[in-house]
C-alpha positions as CSV (number, residue, x, y, z in Angstrom):
1,V,0.0,0.0,0.0
2,L,2.8,2.4,0.9
3,V,4.4,2.0,-2.6
4,A,1.1,2.9,-4.2
5,V,0.7,5.9,-1.8
6,R,4.1,7.2,-2.7
7,N,3.0,7.5,-6.3
8,N,-0.6,8.7,-5.6
9,S,-2.1,9.6,-2.3
10,V,-5.6,8.6,-3.6
11,A,-4.5,4.9,-3.4
12,L,-4.9,5.2,0.4
13,R,-8.7,5.8,-0.1
14,Y,-9.0,2.1,-0.8
15,A,-7.1,0.8,2.2
16,S,-9.2,-0.5,5.2
17,E,-10.4,1.9,7.8
18,E,-8.4,0.0,10.4
19,L,-5.2,0.5,8.5
20,R,-5.9,4.2,7.9
21,A,-6.4,4.6,11.7
22,Q,-3.1,3.0,12.7
23,R,-0.6,5.7,13.8
24,A,2.5,4.0,12.7
25,F,1.0,3.4,9.2
26,G,-0.2,7.0,9.1
27,L,3.2,8.4,9.8
28,A,4.7,6.1,7.1
29,A,2.1,7.1,4.6
30,V,2.5,10.9,5.1
31,S,6.3,10.5,5.0
32,A,5.9,8.9,1.6
33,N,3.3,11.4,0.4
34,G,2.1,14.3,2.6
35,L,-1.2,14.5,0.7
36,S,-2.2,11.1,2.0
37,L,-3.2,12.9,5.2
38,A,-6.6,13.5,3.5
39,Y,-7.4,9.8,3.7
40,L,-6.3,9.0,7.2
41,S,-8.7,8.8,10.1
42,R,-9.9,12.0,11.8
43,A,-7.8,11.1,14.9
44,L,-4.7,11.0,12.8
45,R,-5.6,14.3,11.0
46,S,-5.7,15.7,14.5
47,D,-2.4,14.3,15.6
48,E,0.2,17.0,15.6
49,E,3.2,14.8,14.7
50,V,1.3,13.2,11.8
51,V,0.2,16.5,10.4
52,L,3.7,18.1,10.7
53,T,5.2,15.1,9.0
54,A,2.7,15.6,6.2
55,V,3.4,19.3,5.9
56,R,7.1,18.7,5.7
57,D,6.5,16.7,2.6
58,D,3.8,18.9,1.0
59,F,2.5,22.2,2.5
60,E,-0.8,21.5,0.8
61,A,-1.4,18.7,3.3
62,F,-2.2,21.3,5.9
63,Y,-5.5,21.8,4.2
64,H,-6.5,18.3,5.3
65,A,-5.6,18.8,9.0
66,E,-8.5,18.9,11.3
67,Q,-9.9,22.4,12.0
68,Q,-8.8,22.6,15.6
69,L,-5.1,22.4,14.5
70,R,-5.6,24.9,11.7
71,R,-7.1,27.3,14.3
72,S,-4.5,26.7,17.0
73,R,-2.1,29.6,17.1
74,D,0.7,27.5,18.7
75,F,0.3,24.8,16.1
76,V,0.1,27.2,13.2
77,L,3.4,28.8,14.4
78,T,5.0,25.4,14.3
79,A,3.6,24.5,10.9
80,V,4.6,27.8,9.3
81,S,8.1,27.3,10.7
82,V,8.2,23.9,9.0
83,R,6.7,25.0,5.7
84,G,5.8,28.7,5.3
85,N,3.4,28.1,2.5
86,A,1.2,26.2,5.0
87,L,-0.1,29.6,5.9
88,K,-2.3,29.3,2.9
89,H,-4.5,26.9,4.8
90,V,-4.7,28.4,8.3
91,A,-7.7,30.0,9.8
92,P,-8.2,33.5,8.4
93,H,-7.8,35.3,11.8
94,L,-4.3,33.8,12.1
95,K,-3.1,35.1,8.7
96,S,-2.8,38.5,10.2
97,D,-1.5,37.5,13.6
98,P,1.8,39.4,14.1
99,D,3.7,36.4,15.4
100,V,2.6,34.1,12.7
101,V,3.4,36.7,10.0
102,R,6.8,37.3,11.6
103,S,7.5,33.6,11.7
104,L,6.6,33.3,8.1
105,A,8.8,36.3,7.2
106,L,11.8,34.6,8.9
107,F,11.1,31.5,6.9
108,S,11.3,32.7,3.3
109,F,11.3,35.7,1.0
110,L,8.3,33.9,-0.8
111,S,6.3,34.9,2.3
112,I,5.6,38.2,0.5
113,F,3.5,36.3,-2.0
114,V,1.7,34.1,0.6
115,C,1.0,36.9,3.1
116,P,0.3,40.3,1.5
117,S,0.5,42.1,4.9
118,I,4.3,41.6,4.8
119,R,4.5,43.8,1.7
120,F,3.2,46.7,3.7
121,D,5.5,46.3,6.7
122,A,9.0,47.5,5.8
123,S,10.7,45.7,8.7
124,L,9.0,42.4,7.9
125,A,9.7,42.8,4.2
126,L,13.4,43.3,4.9
127,T,13.4,40.3,7.3
128,S,11.7,38.2,4.5
129,A,14.2,39.4,1.9
130,S,17.2,38.6,4.1
131,A,15.8,35.0,4.4
132,C,16.9,34.3,0.9
133,R,20.6,34.5,1.7
């Protein structure tokens, strides 16, 4: 199953519910293909380690994390530090949170494109630009 998941996360859709609920299997699946998070059990989509492993592989995986993680300021700060582009899928109120934005600016100059508020803050824009060194 993991070989199939590595090539296409949708393959996990056809695995048994029991398998998709096993933590060890879930970690292996998201390590192979972060987007496989979408097909894991709700409990695993709420598991911080599983979600961060998925986000490390593909920032788009954050879209499939359970809402309570996407709304958690502390978890969002961690996810953004792992893959800044994960900001695309966080709760709207956190996209303007100064600490989240600052964390993103430290991550990458590309943050200017993901978070427009950085463009209007000279100090954050400079921080973001210096991240490309």
